[in-house]
N, C-alpha and C positions, 0 to 999 in steps of 0.2 A: 491464469496469472495471479500471483498473490495480490490481494487487495489490502485495504487499510488494516483490518484486524490481524492478518498474517504478518504484515510488516511491523506492526506495533509489538507483536509477540516476539519477533526477532530483536527489535530495539530494546525491549525490556530485558531480554536475555543478555544482550551485550552490556547493558548498564550494570547488570548484576555480576558479570563474569570477567570482563576485560578492562574496566576502567581503572586507571591508576597504573596500568602496566606500560612498559616501554617496548617499542618495536626494535628488535635487534637487527633483523635483516628481512628482506623480502625476496621471495622466489616466484617470478612470473613464469608459469609453465605454458601459458597460451597468450600470446600477444594480443589476440583479438579481444580478450576479456578486459584489457585496459585501453581499448581503442579511443575512448573519450578523453584520455589523459594526453594533453598536447605534446608533452616531451617524450612519450613512448615508455616502454617498460623500464629501461635503465634509469630514466629521470624519476619515475614514480618510486622505484626502489630507493634511490638516493634521497628523495624528499621524505620518505617515511622512516628510514633508518635513524634511530636515536630519538624519535618522537614519542612523547607520552600521550596515551589515549585519555582524554579528560572528560568527555561527555558523549552520550549516545542520543541522537536527536532524530525526530521524524516529522515530516510534513507530507500528508497524503501517502503515496506509495514510495517516496524517497526517504532514505535513511542515511545519516552521516555520523561519523565520529569526529568530534572536535579534537584538534591536535594542539600541543602546547606552544606552537609557533604562530597560532592564530589562523591557520588554514584548516581544511577539513578533508577527511577521506570520505568521498561520496559513493554511495552504493545504490544501484538499482538492480533488483533481483530478476527483472525480465520475466520469462515464462517459468523458469525452473531453478533460478539461483538460490543458493543456500549459504549462510554464514554459519560455520560450525566451529565451536570451541574445542580444541584438543587439549586435554590436561597434560599429556606427555607425548610428544611426537614419536618417541621411541616405542610406544605401545601400539601394536597393531599396524596393519598395512594402510597406505594412503588410499583415500577414496578414488575410484577409477576416473571420476570427472573433476578431480582437483585442478583448478585453473591458476589460483594465486594463493600463496601461503605467507602469512605474516608471522614470523617466529618471534615469540615474546620472551621477556627477560626472566620468566619463571620456569622456563623449559617447555612451556606449552606453545600453542599456536592458534591463530585465527585463520581458518581455511575458507576460501571462496570456492564453492563447488557449483558447477553449472553444466548440466547435461546438454541442454539445447543451445547454450552459448548466446542467448539474447541479453543476458545481464552484463553489467560492466562496473568497474571500479575506476576512480580517478581522484587525484588530489586537486582541490579547487580552492580558490580564494573566496572569502566571504564578502558579501555586500549587505548594506543595511536594509532592514525591512522598511517599506514605505510608511507603515503606520506606527513604527517605533515599538511595537510589541515583540515579544520573543519569537524567534524564527520558527520554532516548532516545539512539539512535546519533548521534554527531556532536558531543556536548558533555558536559562533566562537571557541568554545572549540574543540581542535584537538584530540578528543577521542570519543570512542563509547562503549556501554555496551559490555561486553565480548562475549555474544552469537551472537552479530551482527558483530563481527570482520571479518567473512568470507563473509559477504554480500557486493556485489559490489555497487559502486555509481550508482545513478539513472539518468534518462535523464533530470530531472529538477534540478539537483545538479550543482551549478556554478563551482564546482571543477572538474567536469567530463572532461576528455580529449577525445574528439570525435575521433581524429585521432588514438589514442592508442586503443580505443574501436573498430574502424573499422578494424585495424590490427588484433586484437584478434578474431573478428568475422570471418574474412576471413581465419584465420588459423584453425578454427574448421572444423571438418569433420562430419557434421550433417545437418539436415534440418533447414531452417532459423527460422521457428517458434519455434522449440525446443530450438534453441540458445537464442531467445528472452525471453523465459520462464525460462532460467537458471539464477537464482538470484546471482550466483557467477560471471557471466559475466556482466550483467546489471540488476539492481534490479527494482522492482516496476511494471514491465510489466506483466499483466496476460492475460487471454484468450480474454477478450473483446478488450483491446487496442492493443494486438498483431494483431488480425484480422483487426481492423480498420487501424492500421499503415501499414500493408501489402497491404491493398486495396489502400491506398493513394499512396504508392510507386509502385503500379502495379506489385507486386511480389506475386507469389504463395507460400503458406506455406511450400511446399515440396522442394522448390529450395535449392540446396546444397550450404552451406555457402562458400565453397572454390571456387565456380564458380562466386561469386558476384564480379562485378567490383567495384572499389572504389567509383565512383559516385553513383552506385546503393545502396551500403551500406550506404553512407551518406544520400541518399534520404530516405532510410528506417528509419534511426534514426530521421531525421527531421519529417517524417510523423507520427511516434509514438509520438514524443515530441509535435507536434502541436495538435494532437487529445487529448492528455492528458491535455495540457494547456487549450484547449477549454472546456473539461469536468470539469476541476477545476473551470473555470469561472462560470459554471452552478451548482456547488455543487456536482459534481460526477454523477455516474450512479446508479439508484435504480430501481430494478425490483419488489420489495415488501417492506414491512414495516421493514425489518431487517436492512437495512442500513439507518442511519440518522446521522446528525451532532450533536454537543454537545447540541444544543437547541431542538433536536427532529425533525428537518425538513429534508425531503428527497431530494436527488439530482434528477435532471431531464434530464441529458444528454442522457438518453435512447431514448428520442424523436428525437435525432439528429444522431443516429447510421446509418451508410451507409449500412453495411452488417451483422454485428453481430446480430443474432436472426431474420434475415430478409429472411429466406429461402422462395423462391418462389416469393418474391417481386422484383420489378424492380430495377436494379442497378441505383443509382442516376446519374451516369456518362454516361451510354450507353443504359440503358433500358433492358438489358439482365436479366432474372430471376436469383436471387442469389441462389447459390448451398450450401447445407450443407453436410459435410463429417464427419465421425467419426474420432476422433484424440485424442490419449492418454486418452481414457475413457471420453473424452469430445466431443466437436464439433468444427469444423472450418467452417467458412463461407467465400465464395469467389465469385467473379464475373467470370464466365468461360471465358468471352471475355476479360475483362481487366486484368485478372490474369490467363493466360493459364497455365495448369499444365505441367511442364517440363517432358521429358521422363527420367524416373529413377532419377529424381531430377536434371538432368543436361541438358544443351542445346546442 
């Protein structure tokens, strides 16, 4: 599933390629892709027609386009969703997994493509942010789409309060990786960057959050933030053709991963073979030497 760096790469592409354009019409080719829009496909098309795209905003894994009527086109990419900018819809065939097309006033289009159909689009009203800070990266508007209201700020959000997040993390009674994946605590961190951040912080995923010392918690946040920033600089992490940016190019940070997906390979720091464990119907990757497993999650 696309994580924060992948979604931010898409947001940045939207900001550079579609802002200021007006939606002329909308073609919903698969109703399931707009299932979160309360009025259905016809209502979504009607609400978008004639609207100008004013800002591209992201919080965690959610991305939205602010519209000139004060609402927002909210996108969640799911497992395989892509937002692709077409310069001229007359050039070339449509993508085989095209689900929704926004035809723009310059003859181009913004296509929502989704092979596995877990992603979705909807037009949503905005609600104020509780702290009065901007809703996300890409806009100064202190509001978010209503379905995003419960999503916490992410590690690349300038408005994030690290000290408050450390306090909240240390007051949880769970494993540290489970906490990192809780989007109501801190958003945007998924399986890949959780494992990479924990490796950088030399912490095991099963470590109990309430045993973390403040310096350890800060080190964890910095480790996860650094690895996501590095991934963002390289366009994100792609393991197949399903994740691409708005121009169709894949990210390549997977070449720089230290432990994720590296079971049996040498830890880049100490040379110990990387270990894979089952975790929440997924996998966790650790270095047994750099990240020793605590006894019952505690020291």
